[in-house]
PDB file with one MODEL, atoms N, CA, C and O in Angstrom:
MODEL        1
ATOM      1  N   UNK A   1     -30.111  23.132 -21.497  1.00  0.00           N
ATOM      2  CA  UNK A   1     -29.466  22.492 -19.941  1.00  0.00           C
ATOM      3  C   UNK A   1     -30.224  21.660 -18.931  1.00  0.00           C
ATOM      4  O   UNK A   1     -31.359  21.633 -18.456  1.00  0.00           O
ATOM      5  N   UNK A   2     -29.006  20.943 -18.806  1.00  0.00           N
ATOM      6  CA  UNK A   2     -30.242  20.117 -18.073  1.00  0.00           C
ATOM      7  C   UNK A   2     -29.812  20.120 -16.478  1.00  0.00           C
ATOM      8  O   UNK A   2     -28.720  20.009 -15.921  1.00  0.00           O
ATOM      9  N   UNK A   3     -31.586  20.353 -15.842  1.00  0.00           N
ATOM     10  CA  UNK A   3     -31.454  20.396 -14.353  1.00  0.00           C
ATOM     11  C   UNK A   3     -32.204  19.490 -13.491  1.00  0.00           C
ATOM     12  O   UNK A   3     -33.279  18.903 -13.618  1.00  0.00           O
ATOM     13  N   UNK A   4     -31.419  19.545 -12.679  1.00  0.00           N
ATOM     14  CA  UNK A   4     -32.109  18.238 -11.507  1.00  0.00           C
ATOM     15  C   UNK A   4     -33.373  18.276 -11.097  1.00  0.00           C
ATOM     16  O   UNK A   4     -33.527  19.149 -10.242  1.00  0.00           O
ATOM     17  N   UNK A   5     -34.560  17.552 -11.415  1.00  0.00           N
ATOM     18  CA  UNK A   5     -35.674  18.145  -9.731  1.00  0.00           C
ATOM     19  C   UNK A   5     -36.140  18.123  -8.711  1.00  0.00           C
ATOM     20  O   UNK A   5     -37.265  18.418  -8.307  1.00  0.00           O
ATOM     21  N   UNK A   6     -35.193  17.732  -8.205  1.00  0.00           N
ATOM     22  CA  UNK A   6     -35.067  17.100  -7.282  1.00  0.00           C
ATOM     23  C   UNK A   6     -33.505  17.466  -6.294  1.00  0.00           C
ATOM     24  O   UNK A   6     -32.377  17.468  -6.786  1.00  0.00           O
ATOM     25  N   UNK A   7     -33.851  17.770  -4.746  1.00  0.00           N
ATOM     26  CA  UNK A   7     -32.732  17.834  -4.158  1.00  0.00           C
ATOM     27  C   UNK A   7     -32.351  16.375  -4.000  1.00  0.00           C
ATOM     28  O   UNK A   7     -33.068  15.423  -3.692  1.00  0.00           O
ATOM     29  N   UNK A   8     -31.131  16.417  -4.265  1.00  0.00           N
ATOM     30  CA  UNK A   8     -30.462  15.068  -4.205  1.00  0.00           C
ATOM     31  C   UNK A   8     -30.116  14.842  -2.532  1.00  0.00           C
ATOM     32  O   UNK A   8     -29.085  15.446  -2.237  1.00  0.00           O
ATOM     33  N   UNK A   9     -30.661  14.201  -1.508  1.00  0.00           N
ATOM     34  CA  UNK A   9     -30.472  13.384   0.023  1.00  0.00           C
ATOM     35  C   UNK A   9     -29.335  13.493   0.194  1.00  0.00           C
ATOM     36  O   UNK A   9     -28.804  13.878  -0.848  1.00  0.00           O
ATOM     37  N   UNK A  10     -28.473  13.321   1.180  1.00  0.00           N
ATOM     38  CA  UNK A  10     -27.654  13.456   1.596  1.00  0.00           C
ATOM     39  C   UNK A  10     -26.744  12.666   2.049  1.00  0.00           C
ATOM     40  O   UNK A  10     -25.556  12.986   2.082  1.00  0.00           O
ATOM     41  N   UNK A  11     -27.249  11.422   2.494  1.00  0.00           N
ATOM     42  CA  UNK A  11     -27.496  10.168   2.472  1.00  0.00           C
ATOM     43  C   UNK A  11     -26.970   9.326   0.898  1.00  0.00           C
ATOM     44  O   UNK A  11     -26.130   8.443   0.725  1.00  0.00           O
ATOM     45  N   UNK A  12     -27.850  10.026  -0.052  1.00  0.00           N
ATOM     46  CA  UNK A  12     -27.099   9.493  -0.910  1.00  0.00           C
ATOM     47  C   UNK A  12     -26.189   9.801  -1.635  1.00  0.00           C
ATOM     48  O   UNK A  12     -25.567   8.897  -2.193  1.00  0.00           O
ATOM     49  N   UNK A  13     -25.766  11.420  -1.891  1.00  0.00           N
ATOM     50  CA  UNK A  13     -24.482  12.452  -1.995  1.00  0.00           C
ATOM     51  C   UNK A  13     -23.061  11.556  -0.864  1.00  0.00           C
ATOM     52  O   UNK A  13     -21.842  11.696  -0.962  1.00  0.00           O
ATOM     53  N   UNK A  14     -23.750  10.796  -0.007  1.00  0.00           N
ATOM     54  CA  UNK A  14     -22.526  10.749   0.620  1.00  0.00           C
ATOM     55  C   UNK A  14     -22.275   9.055   0.271  1.00  0.00           C
ATOM     56  O   UNK A  14     -21.222   8.551   0.659  1.00  0.00           O
ATOM     57  N   UNK A  15     -23.131   8.341  -0.361  1.00  0.00           N
ATOM     58  CA  UNK A  15     -23.013   7.250  -0.501  1.00  0.00           C
ATOM     59  C   UNK A  15     -21.746   7.324  -2.086  1.00  0.00           C
ATOM     60  O   UNK A  15     -20.719   6.701  -2.356  1.00  0.00           O
ATOM     61  N   UNK A  16     -22.407   8.242  -2.681  1.00  0.00           N
ATOM     62  CA  UNK A  16     -21.607   8.683  -4.366  1.00  0.00           C
ATOM     63  C   UNK A  16     -20.090   8.959  -3.981  1.00  0.00           C
ATOM     64  O   UNK A  16     -19.083   8.551  -4.559  1.00  0.00           O
ATOM     65  N   UNK A  17     -20.235  10.071  -2.409  1.00  0.00           N
ATOM     66  CA  UNK A  17     -18.927  10.400  -2.135  1.00  0.00           C
ATOM     67  C   UNK A  17     -17.677   9.259  -2.083  1.00  0.00           C
ATOM     68  O   UNK A  17     -16.546   9.184  -2.563  1.00  0.00           O
ATOM     69  N   UNK A  18     -18.840   8.113  -0.919  1.00  0.00           N
ATOM     70  CA  UNK A  18     -16.936   7.492  -0.336  1.00  0.00           C
ATOM     71  C   UNK A  18     -16.958   6.356  -1.297  1.00  0.00           C
ATOM     72  O   UNK A  18     -16.407   5.317  -0.935  1.00  0.00           O
ATOM     73  N   UNK A  19     -17.375   6.393  -2.172  1.00  0.00           N
ATOM     74  CA  UNK A  19     -16.316   5.110  -2.963  1.00  0.00           C
ATOM     75  C   UNK A  19     -14.830   6.098  -3.626  1.00  0.00           C
ATOM     76  O   UNK A  19     -13.897   5.466  -4.123  1.00  0.00           O
ATOM     77  N   UNK A  20     -14.797   7.053  -3.581  1.00  0.00           N
ATOM     78  CA  UNK A  20     -13.173   7.542  -3.593  1.00  0.00           C
ATOM     79  C   UNK A  20     -12.196   7.463  -2.459  1.00  0.00           C
ATOM     80  O   UNK A  20     -11.000   7.269  -2.673  1.00  0.00           O
ATOM     81  N   UNK A  21     -12.570   7.574  -1.550  1.00  0.00           N
ATOM     82  CA  UNK A  21     -11.915   7.103  -0.305  1.00  0.00           C
ATOM     83  C   UNK A  21     -11.787   5.886  -0.164  1.00  0.00           C
ATOM     84  O   UNK A  21     -11.138   5.777   0.876  1.00  0.00           O
ATOM     85  N   UNK A  22     -12.057   4.600  -0.665  1.00  0.00           N
ATOM     86  CA  UNK A  22     -11.721   3.879   0.099  1.00  0.00           C
ATOM     87  C   UNK A  22     -10.426   3.942   0.283  1.00  0.00           C
ATOM     88  O   UNK A  22      -9.905   4.658  -0.572  1.00  0.00           O
ATOM     89  N   UNK A  23      -9.542   3.413   1.179  1.00  0.00           N
ATOM     90  CA  UNK A  23      -7.635   3.338  -0.085  1.00  0.00           C
ATOM     91  C   UNK A  23      -7.966   1.804   0.212  1.00  0.00           C
ATOM     92  O   UNK A  23      -8.929   1.191   0.673  1.00  0.00           O
ATOM     93  N   UNK A  24      -6.362   1.399  -0.405  1.00  0.00           N
ATOM     94  CA  UNK A  24      -6.350   0.118  -0.105  1.00  0.00           C
ATOM     95  C   UNK A  24      -4.597   0.724  -0.084  1.00  0.00           C
ATOM     96  O   UNK A  24      -4.018   1.768  -0.386  1.00  0.00           O
ATOM     97  N   UNK A  25      -4.032  -1.334   0.750  1.00  0.00           N
ATOM     98  CA  UNK A  25      -3.034  -1.255   1.110  1.00  0.00           C
ATOM     99  C   UNK A  25      -2.117  -1.678  -0.241  1.00  0.00           C
ATOM    100  O   UNK A  25      -2.746  -1.799  -1.292  1.00  0.00           O
ATOM    101  N   UNK A  26      -1.146  -1.832  -0.257  1.00  0.00           N
ATOM    102  CA  UNK A  26      -0.095  -1.988  -1.976  1.00  0.00           C
ATOM    103  C   UNK A  26       0.558  -3.608  -1.410  1.00  0.00           C
ATOM    104  O   UNK A  26       0.611  -3.841  -0.202  1.00  0.00           O
ATOM    105  N   UNK A  27       0.801  -4.145  -1.948  1.00  0.00           N
ATOM    106  CA  UNK A  27       0.487  -6.285  -2.475  1.00  0.00           C
ATOM    107  C   UNK A  27       1.987  -6.035  -1.768  1.00  0.00           C
ATOM    108  O   UNK A  27       2.933  -5.282  -1.997  1.00  0.00           O
ATOM    109  N   UNK A  28       1.670  -7.135  -0.729  1.00  0.00           N
ATOM    110  CA  UNK A  28       2.605  -7.461   0.014  1.00  0.00           C
ATOM    111  C   UNK A  28       3.776  -8.720  -0.402  1.00  0.00           C
ATOM    112  O   UNK A  28       3.361  -9.685  -1.043  1.00  0.00           O
ATOM    113  N   UNK A  29       5.139  -8.654  -0.030  1.00  0.00           N
ATOM    114  CA  UNK A  29       5.636  -9.624  -0.624  1.00  0.00           C
ATOM    115  C   UNK A  29       7.025  -9.759   0.469  1.00  0.00           C
ATOM    116  O   UNK A  29       7.784  -9.068   1.148  1.00  0.00           O
ATOM    117  N   UNK A  30       6.681 -11.421   0.021  1.00  0.00           N
ATOM    118  CA  UNK A  30       8.175 -11.870   1.458  1.00  0.00           C
ATOM    119  C   UNK A  30       9.243 -11.436   0.987  1.00  0.00           C
ATOM    120  O   UNK A  30       9.176 -10.931  -0.133  1.00  0.00           O
ATOM    121  N   UNK A  31      10.778 -11.496   1.789  1.00  0.00           N
ATOM    122  CA  UNK A  31      12.103 -10.703   1.237  1.00  0.00           C
ATOM    123  C   UNK A  31      12.237 -12.182   0.053  1.00  0.00           C
ATOM    124  O   UNK A  31      11.715 -13.269  -0.195  1.00  0.00           O
ATOM    125  N   UNK A  32      13.170 -11.392  -0.325  1.00  0.00           N
ATOM    126  CA  UNK A  32      14.095 -12.567  -1.091  1.00  0.00           C
ATOM    127  C   UNK A  32      15.472 -13.275  -0.043  1.00  0.00           C
ATOM    128  O   UNK A  32      16.231 -14.236  -0.170  1.00  0.00           O
ATOM    129  N   UNK A  33      15.289 -12.321   0.884  1.00  0.00           N
ATOM    130  CA  UNK A  33      16.584 -13.301   1.340  1.00  0.00           C
ATOM    131  C   UNK A  33      15.819 -14.316   2.937  1.00  0.00           C
ATOM    132  O   UNK A  33      15.376 -13.998   4.040  1.00  0.00           O
ATOM    133  N   UNK A  34      16.055 -15.713   2.106  1.00  0.00           N
ATOM    134  CA  UNK A  34      15.309 -16.823   2.939  1.00  0.00           C
ATOM    135  C   UNK A  34      15.981 -16.810   4.713  1.00  0.00           C
ATOM    136  O   UNK A  34      15.248 -17.526   5.395  1.00  0.00           O
ATOM    137  N   UNK A  35      16.598 -16.483   5.163  1.00  0.00           N
ATOM    138  CA  UNK A  35      16.939 -16.031   6.695  1.00  0.00           C
ATOM    139  C   UNK A  35      16.450 -14.220   6.859  1.00  0.00           C
ATOM    140  O   UNK A  35      17.007 -13.304   7.464  1.00  0.00           O
ATOM    141  N   UNK A  36      15.162 -14.252   6.015  1.00  0.00           N
ATOM    142  CA  UNK A  36      14.840 -12.772   6.637  1.00  0.00           C
ATOM    143  C   UNK A  36      13.234 -13.324   6.845  1.00  0.00           C
ATOM    144  O   UNK A  36      12.697 -13.878   7.804  1.00  0.00           O
ATOM    145  N   UNK A  37      12.599 -12.823   5.193  1.00  0.00           N
ATOM    146  CA  UNK A  37      11.057 -13.169   5.602  1.00  0.00           C
ATOM    147  C   UNK A  37      10.310 -12.297   6.364  1.00  0.00           C
ATOM    148  O   UNK A  37       9.389 -12.488   7.158  1.00  0.00           O
ATOM    149  N   UNK A  38      10.948 -11.171   5.925  1.00  0.00           N
ATOM    150  CA  UNK A  38      10.263 -10.061   5.912  1.00  0.00           C
ATOM    151  C   UNK A  38       8.684 -10.242   5.256  1.00  0.00           C
ATOM    152  O   UNK A  38       8.598 -11.138   4.417  1.00  0.00           O
ATOM    153  N   UNK A  39       7.241  -9.364   5.603  1.00  0.00           N
ATOM    154  CA  UNK A  39       6.925  -8.898   4.331  1.00  0.00           C
ATOM    155  C   UNK A  39       7.391  -7.901   4.063  1.00  0.00           C
ATOM    156  O   UNK A  39       7.326  -7.254   5.109  1.00  0.00           O
ATOM    157  N   UNK A  40       8.120  -6.945   2.873  1.00  0.00           N
ATOM    158  CA  UNK A  40       8.001  -5.770   1.962  1.00  0.00           C
ATOM    159  C   UNK A  40       6.493  -6.002   1.132  1.00  0.00           C
ATOM    160  O   UNK A  40       5.602  -6.847   1.034  1.00  0.00           O
ATOM    161  N   UNK A  41       7.059  -3.917   0.336  1.00  0.00           N
ATOM    162  CA  UNK A  41       6.473  -3.932  -0.695  1.00  0.00           C
ATOM    163  C   UNK A  41       7.218  -4.365  -1.675  1.00  0.00           C
ATOM    164  O   UNK A  41       8.443  -4.463  -1.737  1.00  0.00           O
ATOM    165  N   UNK A  42       6.175  -4.692  -2.655  1.00  0.00           N
ATOM    166  CA  UNK A  42       7.200  -5.383  -4.069  1.00  0.00           C
ATOM    167  C   UNK A  42       8.273  -4.141  -4.402  1.00  0.00           C
ATOM    168  O   UNK A  42       8.034  -3.052  -3.878  1.00  0.00           O
ATOM    169  N   UNK A  43       9.443  -4.277  -5.255  1.00  0.00           N
ATOM    170  CA  UNK A  43      10.383  -4.054  -5.658  1.00  0.00           C
ATOM    171  C   UNK A  43      10.885  -2.504  -4.592  1.00  0.00           C
ATOM    172  O   UNK A  43      10.959  -1.299  -4.834  1.00  0.00           O
ATOM    173  N   UNK A  44      11.117  -3.289  -3.484  1.00  0.00           N
ATOM    174  CA  UNK A  44      11.801  -2.437  -2.720  1.00  0.00           C
ATOM    175  C   UNK A  44      12.656  -3.428  -1.877  1.00  0.00           C
ATOM    176  O   UNK A  44      12.450  -4.628  -1.694  1.00  0.00           O
ATOM    177  N   UNK A  45      13.485  -2.785  -1.491  1.00  0.00           N
ATOM    178  CA  UNK A  45      15.084  -3.524  -0.381  1.00  0.00           C
ATOM    179  C   UNK A  45      14.135  -3.410   0.795  1.00  0.00           C
ATOM    180  O   UNK A  45      13.289  -2.560   1.073  1.00  0.00           O
ATOM    181  N   UNK A  46      14.519  -4.497   1.390  1.00  0.00           N
ATOM    182  CA  UNK A  46      13.789  -4.954   2.528  1.00  0.00           C
ATOM    183  C   UNK A  46      14.816  -3.916   3.579  1.00  0.00           C
ATOM    184  O   UNK A  46      16.024  -3.716   3.447  1.00  0.00           O
ATOM    185  N   UNK A  47      13.620  -3.196   4.938  1.00  0.00           N
ATOM    186  CA  UNK A  47      14.800  -2.313   5.662  1.00  0.00           C
ATOM    187  C   UNK A  47      14.993  -3.115   6.341  1.00  0.00           C
ATOM    188  O   UNK A  47      15.267  -2.690   7.464  1.00  0.00           O
ATOM    189  N   UNK A  48      15.001  -4.725   6.211  1.00  0.00           N
ATOM    190  CA  UNK A  48      15.659  -5.029   7.744  1.00  0.00           C
ATOM    191  C   UNK A  48      16.750  -5.954   7.552  1.00  0.00           C
ATOM    192  O   UNK A  48      17.661  -5.863   8.374  1.00  0.00           O
ATOM    193  N   UNK A  49      16.864  -6.888   6.577  1.00  0.00           N
ATOM    194  CA  UNK A  49      18.250  -7.146   6.255  1.00  0.00           C
ATOM    195  C   UNK A  49      19.310  -6.381   4.522  1.00  0.00           C
ATOM    196  O   UNK A  49      20.509  -6.577   4.324  1.00  0.00           O
ATOM    197  N   UNK A  50      18.708  -5.864   3.927  1.00  0.00           N
ATOM    198  CA  UNK A  50      18.305  -5.213   2.656  1.00  0.00           C
ATOM    199  C   UNK A  50      19.378  -5.156   1.465  1.00  0.00           C
ATOM    200  O   UNK A  50      20.256  -4.499   0.905  1.00  0.00           O
ATOM    201  N   UNK A  51      18.501  -6.563   1.514  1.00  0.00           N
ATOM    202  CA  UNK A  51      18.134  -7.382   0.413  1.00  0.00           C
ATOM    203  C   UNK A  51      17.750  -7.051  -0.668  1.00  0.00           C
ATOM    204  O   UNK A  51      16.613  -7.083  -0.199  1.00  0.00           O
ATOM    205  N   UNK A  52      17.602  -6.782  -1.596  1.00  0.00           N
ATOM    206  CA  UNK A  52      16.641  -7.114  -3.008  1.00  0.00           C
ATOM    207  C   UNK A  52      16.944  -7.478  -4.426  1.00  0.00           C
ATOM    208  O   UNK A  52      17.768  -6.931  -5.160  1.00  0.00           O
ATOM    209  N   UNK A  53      16.024  -8.651  -4.748  1.00  0.00           N
ATOM    210  CA  UNK A  53      16.026  -9.611  -5.448  1.00  0.00           C
ATOM    211  C   UNK A  53      17.410 -10.231  -5.412  1.00  0.00           C
ATOM    212  O   UNK A  53      18.202 -10.306  -6.351  1.00  0.00           O
ATOM    213  N   UNK A  54      17.562 -10.656  -4.189  1.00  0.00           N
ATOM    214  CA  UNK A  54      18.180 -11.614  -3.909  1.00  0.00           C
ATOM    215  C   UNK A  54      19.175 -11.807  -3.885  1.00  0.00           C
ATOM    216  O   UNK A  54      19.794 -12.867  -3.978  1.00  0.00           O
ATOM    217  N   UNK A  55      19.726 -10.031  -3.654  1.00  0.00           N
ATOM    218  CA  UNK A  55      21.458  -9.959  -3.574  1.00  0.00           C
ATOM    219  C   UNK A  55      21.694  -8.380  -2.170  1.00  0.00           C
ATOM    220  O   UNK A  55      20.611  -7.820  -1.998  1.00  0.00           O
ATOM    221  N   UNK A  56      22.359  -8.021  -1.681  1.00  0.00           N
ATOM    222  CA  UNK A  56      22.339  -7.181  -0.530  1.00  0.00           C
ATOM    223  C   UNK A  56      22.982  -6.305  -1.049  1.00  0.00           C
ATOM    224  O   UNK A  56      24.193  -6.280  -1.267  1.00  0.00           O
ATOM    225  N   UNK A  57      22.180  -5.524  -1.277  1.00  0.00           N
ATOM    226  CA  UNK A  57      22.841  -4.111  -1.798  1.00  0.00           C
ATOM    227  C   UNK A  57      22.688  -2.953  -0.818  1.00  0.00           C
ATOM    228  O   UNK A  57      22.868  -1.870  -1.374  1.00  0.00           O
ATOM    229  N   UNK A  58      22.414  -2.875   0.446  1.00  0.00           N
ATOM    230  CA  UNK A  58      23.105  -2.111   1.664  1.00  0.00           C
ATOM    231  C   UNK A  58      22.988  -2.739   2.711  1.00  0.00           C
ATOM    232  O   UNK A  58      22.265  -3.735   2.735  1.00  0.00           O
ATOM    233  N   UNK A  59      23.751  -2.261   3.971  1.00  0.00           N
ATOM    234  CA  UNK A  59      24.380  -2.497   4.492  1.00  0.00           C
ATOM    235  C   UNK A  59      23.462  -1.774   5.918  1.00  0.00           C
ATOM    236  O   UNK A  59      23.460  -0.635   6.386  1.00  0.00           O
ATOM    237  N   UNK A  60      22.630  -3.216   6.354  1.00  0.00           N
ATOM    238  CA  UNK A  60      21.959  -2.184   7.659  1.00  0.00           C
ATOM    239  C   UNK A  60      22.851  -2.307   8.589  1.00  0.00           C
ATOM    240  O   UNK A  60      23.830  -3.025   8.385  1.00  0.00           O
ATOM    241  N   UNK A  61      22.678  -1.591   9.862  1.00  0.00           N
ATOM    242  CA  UNK A  61      23.330  -1.499  11.059  1.00  0.00           C
ATOM    243  C   UNK A  61      22.770  -2.528  11.569  1.00  0.00           C
ATOM    244  O   UNK A  61      21.630  -2.616  11.113  1.00  0.00           O
ATOM    245  N   UNK A  62      23.116  -3.743  12.631  1.00  0.00           N
ATOM    246  CA  UNK A  62      22.234  -4.449  13.283  1.00  0.00           C
ATOM    247  C   UNK A  62      22.256  -4.281  15.014  1.00  0.00           C
ATOM    248  O   UNK A  62      23.211  -4.535  15.748  1.00  0.00           O
ATOM    249  N   UNK A  63      20.897  -3.772  15.415  1.00  0.00           N
ATOM    250  CA  UNK A  63      20.423  -2.882  16.835  1.00  0.00           C
ATOM    251  C   UNK A  63      20.788  -4.251  17.981  1.00  0.00           C
ATOM    252  O   UNK A  63      20.269  -5.339  17.733  1.00  0.00           O
ATOM    253  N   UNK A  64      21.849  -4.079  19.423  1.00  0.00           N
ATOM    254  CA  UNK A  64      21.840  -4.850  20.203  1.00  0.00           C
ATOM    255  C   UNK A  64      20.779  -5.440  21.344  1.00  0.00           C
ATOM    256  O   UNK A  64      21.122  -6.357  22.091  1.00  0.00           O
TER     257      UNK A  64
ENDMDL
END
């Protein structure tokens, strides 16, 4: 059975563990509505105008 010869230093241990915590944002794309142009997550309905794939699918209330 394999047994470590020496104690792993905290710096080395933390360097190894830090690679799992790197979070990345999902890629953002522009809204398919040319009048809107808001950046949204891909394959999602735009919350500003309600467009998806060039078609209006949601009725969004406009705040005045």
